C-alpha positions in Angstrom: 5.8 -14.7 6.5 3.8 -11.6 7.4 6.4 -9.7 5.7 6.0 -11.6 2.6 1.9 -11.0 2.4 2.6 -7.7 3.3 5.3 -6.7 0.3 3.0 -8.7 -1.9 -0.2 -6.5 -0.6 2.0 -3.2 -0.9 3.3 -4.0 -4.7 -0.1 -4.9 -5.9 -1.7 -1.7 -4.4 1.1 0.5 -6.0 0.5 -1.2 -9.5 -3.3 -0.5 -8.9 -2.7 2.8 -8.0 -0.5 3.5 -11.0 -2.5 2.1 -13.6 -5.4 4.3 -12.4 -7.5 1.2 -11.2 -7.9 2.4 -7.3 -8.6 5.7 -8.9 -11.7 4.6 -10.9 -13.3 2.7 -8.1 -12.3 5.2 -5.6 -10.2 3.1 -3.3 -7.5 5.5 -3.3 -7.6 5.6 0.4 -5.5 2.1 0.0 -2.4 3.9 -0.7 -2.9 6.3 2.3 -3.9 3.3 4.5 -0.3 1.4 3.4 1.8 4.6 3.9 0.5 4.7 7.5 1.6 1.0 8.3 5.2 1.8 7.0 5.1 5.2 9.0 6.1 3.5 12.4 8.8 1.0 11.1 10.8 4.1 9.6 10.5 6.1 12.7 11.4 3.1 14.7 14.6 2.6 12.3 
């Protein structure tokens, strides 16, 4: 269940990033936070 919630949040953040909404509200750090949360899983695999 947590994976589903994570993927929904990740897709929403990416859509907001590519549409420019995050840049408008100065919240581009969300993309970096998302990348940091994915990084340990990539190293583990």
